[in-house]
LUMPADO-900041 format. One record per residue (C-alpha): residue number from 1; x, y, z. Coordinates in steps of 0.02 Angstrom, whole numbers, plus 32768, in hexadecimal, padded with zeros to 4 digits. Example, Ala and Ser with C-alpha at 12.3 -4.5 7.8 and 13.67 -1.06 7.14 Angstrom:
REM residues 2
{r 1; {8267; 7F1F; 8186}}
{r 2; {82AC; 7FCB; 8165}}
This chain:
REM residues 314
{r 1; {8023; 7C64; 7FBF}}
{r 2; {8075; 7C18; 8059}}
{r 3; {80B8; 7C92; 80DD}}
{r 4; {8132; 7C1D; 8129}}
{r 5; {81D2; 7BCB; 80DD}}
{r 6; {81F5; 7B69; 818A}}
{r 7; {814A; 7B09; 8193}}
{r 8; {8129; 7B72; 8235}}
{r 9; {80A8; 7BF6; 824F}}
{r 10; {80D7; 7CA9; 8237}}
{r 11; {8086; 7D55; 8264}}
{r 12; {8054; 7DDC; 81F0}}
{r 13; {803A; 7E8D; 8228}}
{r 14; {7FF3; 7F1B; 81CE}}
{r 15; {800F; 7FC5; 820B}}
{r 16; {7FAB; 8060; 81CD}}
{r 17; {7F8E; 810D; 8210}}
{r 18; {7EE5; 80E0; 826A}}
{r 19; {7EFB; 8022; 828B}}
{r 20; {7F66; 7F8F; 82A4}}
{r 21; {7F29; 7EE7; 8268}}
{r 22; {7F84; 7E42; 829B}}
{r 23; {7F67; 7D86; 825D}}
{r 24; {7FBA; 7CEB; 8286}}
{r 25; {7FD9; 7C73; 81F0}}
{r 26; {7FF9; 7BBD; 81E0}}
{r 27; {807C; 7B89; 8172}}
{r 28; {7FFA; 7B69; 80E5}}
{r 29; {7FA5; 7C19; 80F4}}
{r 30; {7F1E; 7BF0; 8163}}
{r 31; {7EEB; 7C7D; 81DB}}
{r 32; {7EFB; 7C39; 828E}}
{r 33; {7ED0; 7CE0; 82DF}}
{r 34; {7EAE; 7D92; 82B7}}
{r 35; {7E90; 7E3E; 8309}}
{r 36; {7E99; 7EED; 82EE}}
{r 37; {7EB7; 7F86; 836A}}
{r 38; {7ECF; 803C; 835F}}
{r 39; {7F79; 808C; 8327}}
{r 40; {7FBD; 8105; 83B3}}
{r 41; {7FEF; 816C; 8323}}
{r 42; {7FFC; 8213; 838A}}
{r 43; {8065; 81BE; 841A}}
{r 44; {810E; 81A7; 83B8}}
{r 45; {816A; 811C; 836B}}
{r 46; {8195; 80B9; 840F}}
{r 47; {80E3; 80B6; 8436}}
{r 48; {80BA; 8076; 838D}}
{r 49; {813E; 7FE7; 8395}}
{r 50; {80FD; 7FB8; 8440}}
{r 51; {804C; 7FB2; 83F7}}
{r 52; {8084; 7F46; 8364}}
{r 53; {80D9; 7ED7; 83DC}}
{r 54; {804A; 7EC8; 8450}}
{r 55; {7FD3; 7EAB; 83B8}}
{r 56; {8052; 7E0E; 8382}}
{r 57; {803F; 7DC6; 8432}}
{r 58; {7F82; 7DD0; 8437}}
{r 59; {7F78; 7D7A; 838E}}
{r 60; {7FF8; 7CF4; 83C5}}
{r 61; {7FE2; 7CCF; 8488}}
{r 62; {8026; 7C26; 846E}}
{r 63; {80C6; 7C6F; 8420}}
{r 64; {80B6; 7BEE; 8390}}
{r 65; {80FE; 7C6B; 8310}}
{r 66; {81BB; 7C64; 82DC}}
{r 67; {81C2; 7D0F; 827B}}
{r 68; {8162; 7DA7; 825A}}
{r 69; {8144; 7E0A; 81BF}}
{r 70; {8102; 7EC6; 81CD}}
{r 71; {80B6; 7F29; 813E}}
{r 72; {80C6; 7FD7; 817E}}
{r 73; {8092; 808B; 8143}}
{r 74; {8126; 80FC; 8107}}
{r 75; {81BF; 80DB; 8093}}
{r 76; {8205; 8043; 80DC}}
{r 77; {82B0; 8000; 80AE}}
{r 78; {82AF; 7F42; 80D2}}
{r 79; {8367; 7F26; 80C9}}
{r 80; {8390; 7FA0; 815A}}
{r 81; {82DE; 7F87; 81AE}}
{r 82; {82CF; 8049; 81BA}}
{r 83; {8242; 80C2; 818D}}
{r 84; {82A4; 8134; 8124}}
{r 85; {820F; 81BF; 8110}}
{r 86; {815F; 81C4; 8147}}
{r 87; {80CC; 8239; 814E}}
{r 88; {808A; 8282; 81EE}}
{r 89; {7FFD; 81FE; 81F7}}
{r 90; {8064; 81AE; 8279}}
{r 91; {80CA; 8224; 82E5}}
{r 92; {818A; 820C; 82D6}}
{r 93; {8181; 817F; 8269}}
{r 94; {8209; 81B8; 81F2}}
{r 95; {82AE; 8170; 822C}}
{r 96; {8269; 80E3; 8290}}
{r 97; {82C9; 803F; 829B}}
{r 98; {8240; 7FD9; 827B}}
{r 99; {828B; 7F2C; 8261}}
{r 100; {82FD; 7F20; 82F8}}
{r 101; {8283; 7F8A; 836B}}
{r 102; {81FC; 7F07; 834B}}
{r 103; {826C; 7E79; 835D}}
{r 104; {82B2; 7EA9; 83FD}}
{r 105; {81FF; 7EC3; 8436}}
{r 106; {81B8; 7E18; 83FB}}
{r 107; {8257; 7DA9; 8403}}
{r 108; {8232; 7D74; 834F}}
{r 109; {8294; 7D91; 82B0}}
{r 110; {8238; 7E1A; 824A}}
{r 111; {8222; 7E3E; 8197}}
{r 112; {81DC; 7EEB; 8167}}
{r 113; {819E; 7F45; 80D2}}
{r 114; {8131; 7FCC; 808D}}
{r 115; {807B; 7FAA; 80AB}}
{r 116; {804E; 7FB6; 7FE9}}
{r 117; {80E2; 7F46; 7FB6}}
{r 118; {80B1; 7ECA; 8036}}
{r 119; {7FF6; 7EC8; 7FFF}}
{r 120; {8031; 7EAE; 7F3F}}
{r 121; {80A4; 7E1E; 7F76}}
{r 122; {8006; 7D9E; 7F69}}
{r 123; {7FCE; 7DED; 7EC6}}
{r 124; {807D; 7DCD; 7E89}}
{r 125; {8084; 7D17; 7ECA}}
{r 126; {7FEB; 7CE0; 7E61}}
{r 127; {802F; 7D1E; 7DB9}}
{r 128; {8059; 7C7D; 7D52}}
{r 129; {810E; 7C47; 7D50}}
{r 130; {819C; 7C9C; 7DA3}}
{r 131; {81B5; 7D33; 7D37}}
{r 132; {8120; 7D90; 7D4C}}
{r 133; {8114; 7E4B; 7D4C}}
{r 134; {8096; 7EB6; 7DB0}}
{r 135; {8061; 7F6E; 7DC5}}
{r 136; {7FF8; 7F83; 7E62}}
{r 137; {7FB4; 8026; 7EA7}}
{r 138; {7F43; 8049; 7F3C}}
{r 139; {7EE7; 80EB; 7F30}}
{r 140; {7EA1; 8129; 7FD8}}
{r 141; {7ED9; 81AE; 8051}}
{r 142; {7F7B; 81B1; 7FE5}}
{r 143; {7FAD; 8158; 7F46}}
{r 144; {8025; 80CB; 7F63}}
{r 145; {806E; 804C; 7EF4}}
{r 146; {80D6; 7FAB; 7EDB}}
{r 147; {8138; 7F7C; 7E3E}}
{r 148; {8176; 7EC7; 7E28}}
{r 149; {81D8; 7E99; 7D86}}
{r 150; {8207; 7DEE; 7D49}}
{r 151; {81CD; 7DA6; 7DE6}}
{r 152; {8236; 7E19; 7E68}}
{r 153; {81DD; 7EA8; 7ECC}}
{r 154; {823D; 7F45; 7EAC}}
{r 155; {8271; 7FA3; 7F53}}
{r 156; {82F6; 8022; 7F14}}
{r 157; {8362; 809C; 7F72}}
{r 158; {8322; 80B4; 8026}}
{r 159; {8287; 8047; 8002}}
{r 160; {8237; 80CE; 7F8C}}
{r 161; {8207; 8062; 7EFA}}
{r 162; {814F; 8067; 7EC9}}
{r 163; {811E; 8109; 7F1A}}
{r 164; {80AB; 8129; 7E80}}
{r 165; {8053; 81C0; 7ED0}}
{r 166; {80F6; 8229; 7EC1}}
{r 167; {8101; 821C; 7E01}}
{r 168; {80D5; 82BD; 7DA3}}
{r 169; {8020; 82C9; 7D5E}}
{r 170; {7FF7; 8365; 7CF2}}
{r 171; {7F44; 836D; 7D4D}}
{r 172; {7F9A; 8398; 7DEF}}
{r 173; {800F; 8421; 7DA7}}
{r 174; {8030; 849F; 7E21}}
{r 175; {7FE0; 8453; 7EB9}}
{r 176; {8053; 842C; 7F51}}
{r 177; {8067; 837B; 7F81}}
{r 178; {807F; 832E; 802B}}
{r 179; {8139; 8300; 8000}}
{r 180; {8167; 83BA; 7FE9}}
{r 181; {8169; 83BB; 7F28}}
{r 182; {80D8; 83F3; 7EB2}}
{r 183; {8078; 839E; 7E31}}
{r 184; {807B; 82F5; 7E66}}
{r 185; {7FEF; 8274; 7E45}}
{r 186; {7FB5; 825E; 7EFD}}
{r 187; {7F77; 8313; 7F0C}}
{r 188; {7EF7; 82F5; 7E88}}
{r 189; {7ED0; 823C; 7E87}}
{r 190; {7ECE; 8211; 7F41}}
{r 191; {7E2A; 8221; 7FA5}}
{r 192; {7E57; 82BF; 7FF8}}
{r 193; {7EA4; 82F2; 7F53}}
{r 194; {7DF7; 82D6; 7EF7}}
{r 195; {7D98; 8329; 7F7D}}
{r 196; {7E09; 83C4; 7F86}}
{r 197; {7DF2; 83D1; 7EC5}}
{r 198; {7D3A; 83C7; 7ECF}}
{r 199; {7D43; 845C; 7F51}}
{r 200; {7DA0; 84B9; 7ED5}}
{r 201; {7D34; 849A; 7E48}}
{r 202; {7C8D; 84AF; 7EAF}}
{r 203; {7CB9; 8543; 7F22}}
{r 204; {7C61; 84D7; 7FB3}}
{r 205; {7CAB; 846A; 802B}}
{r 206; {7CA8; 83A4; 803C}}
{r 207; {7CDC; 8347; 80D2}}
{r 208; {7D11; 82AB; 807E}}
{r 209; {7D21; 8251; 7FE6}}
{r 210; {7C7E; 81F7; 8004}}
{r 211; {7C23; 8295; 8006}}
{r 212; {7C67; 82C0; 7F63}}
{r 213; {7C32; 821B; 7F13}}
{r 214; {7B8A; 8227; 7F55}}
{r 215; {7B76; 82CA; 7EFD}}
{r 216; {7BC2; 8285; 7E5B}}
{r 217; {7B34; 8200; 7E5E}}
{r 218; {7ABC; 8290; 7E68}}
{r 219; {7AFE; 82DD; 7DD4}}
{r 220; {7B71; 8361; 7E1C}}
{r 221; {7BEE; 8395; 7D94}}
{r 222; {7C69; 83D0; 7DF7}}
{r 223; {7C76; 832A; 7E5C}}
{r 224; {7C6B; 82C5; 7DC8}}
{r 225; {7D00; 832D; 7D7C}}
{r 226; {7D68; 8327; 7E19}}
{r 227; {7D46; 8262; 7E18}}
{r 228; {7D6A; 8247; 7D66}}
{r 229; {7E08; 82BA; 7D5D}}
{r 230; {7E5B; 825B; 7DF8}}
{r 231; {7E26; 81B0; 7D9D}}
{r 232; {7E70; 81E0; 7CEE}}
{r 233; {7F10; 8227; 7D43}}
{r 234; {7F2D; 8187; 7D97}}
{r 235; {7F05; 8128; 7CF5}}
{r 236; {7F7D; 8196; 7C8F}}
{r 237; {8013; 817B; 7D0E}}
{r 238; {7FF2; 80BB; 7D0C}}
{r 239; {7FE6; 80B7; 7C57}}
{r 240; {8086; 8107; 7C4E}}
{r 241; {80DC; 8094; 7CCA}}
{r 242; {8095; 7FFA; 7C6D}}
{r 243; {80F2; 8031; 7BCB}}
{r 244; {818C; 803C; 7C36}}
{r 245; {8180; 7FA7; 7C98}}
{r 246; {811B; 7F2F; 7C2D}}
{r 247; {80AD; 7EE3; 7CBF}}
{r 248; {8042; 7E39; 7CA7}}
{r 249; {7FC2; 7E84; 7D20}}
{r 250; {7F94; 7F34; 7D5B}}
{r 251; {7F3B; 7F3C; 7E07}}
{r 252; {7ED6; 7FD8; 7E3C}}
{r 253; {7EA3; 7FC2; 7EFA}}
{r 254; {7E74; 8030; 7F99}}
{r 255; {7DD8; 8086; 7FCE}}
{r 256; {7DD2; 8111; 7F37}}
{r 257; {7DA0; 808D; 7EBA}}
{r 258; {7D11; 805D; 7F1A}}
{r 259; {7CAC; 80F8; 7ED3}}
{r 260; {7C82; 807B; 7E3C}}
{r 261; {7C75; 808C; 7D8F}}
{r 262; {7C8C; 8149; 7D73}}
{r 263; {7D36; 813A; 7DC0}}
{r 264; {7D60; 8093; 7D70}}
{r 265; {7D30; 80B9; 7CC1}}
{r 266; {7D81; 8164; 7CC1}}
{r 267; {7E22; 8109; 7D01}}
{r 268; {7E21; 807E; 7C87}}
{r 269; {7E08; 80E8; 7BED}}
{r 270; {7E9B; 815E; 7C11}}
{r 271; {7F05; 80BD; 7C36}}
{r 272; {7EDD; 807A; 7B98}}
{r 273; {7EFE; 8113; 7B38}}
{r 274; {7FB9; 810D; 7B71}}
{r 275; {7FDE; 805D; 7B41}}
{r 276; {805C; 802B; 7AC3}}
{r 277; {8016; 7FA1; 7A43}}
{r 278; {805A; 7F08; 7A96}}
{r 279; {7FFD; 7F2B; 7B3E}}
{r 280; {7F55; 7F59; 7AEB}}
{r 281; {7EDD; 7EE6; 7B48}}
{r 282; {7F32; 7F04; 7BE4}}
{r 283; {7EA4; 7F43; 7C65}}
{r 284; {7EB1; 7F77; 7D17}}
{r 285; {7E61; 7F09; 7D8F}}
{r 286; {7E2C; 7F02; 7E3E}}
{r 287; {7E95; 7E9D; 7ECB}}
{r 288; {7E80; 7DE5; 7ED9}}
{r 289; {7E95; 7DE2; 7F95}}
{r 290; {7E25; 7E2A; 8019}}
{r 291; {7E40; 7E6E; 80C3}}
{r 292; {7EC1; 7DEF; 80F1}}
{r 293; {7F37; 7E26; 805A}}
{r 294; {7FAD; 7EA0; 80C2}}
{r 295; {7FBC; 7E26; 8154}}
{r 296; {7FD5; 7D8C; 80E3}}
{r 297; {804E; 7DF2; 8075}}
{r 298; {80AC; 7E31; 8118}}
{r 299; {80BE; 7D7F; 815F}}
{r 300; {8102; 7D41; 80A8}}
{r 301; {8182; 7DCC; 80B9}}
{r 302; {81E7; 7D56; 8133}}
{r 303; {81FF; 7CE5; 8099}}
{r 304; {8246; 7D5F; 8024}}
{r 305; {8295; 7DEC; 8087}}
{r 306; {8321; 7E09; 810A}}
{r 307; {82FB; 7DDE; 81BC}}
{r 308; {832C; 7E4A; 8249}}
{r 309; {835A; 7DEE; 82E1}}
{r 310; {833A; 7E20; 8396}}
{r 311; {83D7; 7E48; 8405}}
{r 312; {8447; 7E6D; 8377}}
{r 313; {84CB; 7EE9; 83A7}}
{r 314; {8498; 7F8F; 8357}}
């Protein structure tokens, strides 16, 4: 996957609630420089934009880049460059003019998208031909996703397409979701969701998912049940979506699947049980790309999405 259409270096930024990652890529995808720094998530949107611009400058002190792509947390509309919705993980992030705000601070044209869609971009690019279809989910603190059909990443109204964590899941019935609705996949399948389910089952506290996973490895029945319930709920949702979309590849990434076989086997079994006959044989697989996937995908946005230019009259 080449992140530049012009033959010149481009910058990729990945913004999360805790850290900013930046990388400078040559036109052939070679990493020329990379860095990470904390996200000033409690200081407001302007401070976050300033930190992003500073990270870009630090990764490219020679100002070689001719464009910048950013993969950002929240619901991002790449056409308007706006963050149309966001959780409290970054204070005041909803409503931020990400594209123009970053363009004005860096002097570079900027392409922007949701972080999970950007991360899925390299996975789509390696599918054979030009009409591949992809179903991608990242299960971590939340449950994010991306959907590509016939070679085209779907964005949808306001950039909402791909937010798989907000599909209904029977296992989450009656549980309040962070979006304000109830019964969504994220509240039973995310890391915090699995941890909370364990606490309800066991009547005892767990500080984080890793604690639940450790207890499951020791045979704690409540921990095993919480993990396999979250995994199966994810598998069922993905299986139903596979029937609707007909993907060539289904990718499951994020921190939660690192639990291992207990999680992966439950997800795969539930996924397979949903599939219509033409899709049998399709199995969820881990991502092909490692730590650079998000920043590489971000840089590649400059070749596929609208660019927001500095100094344009607002």
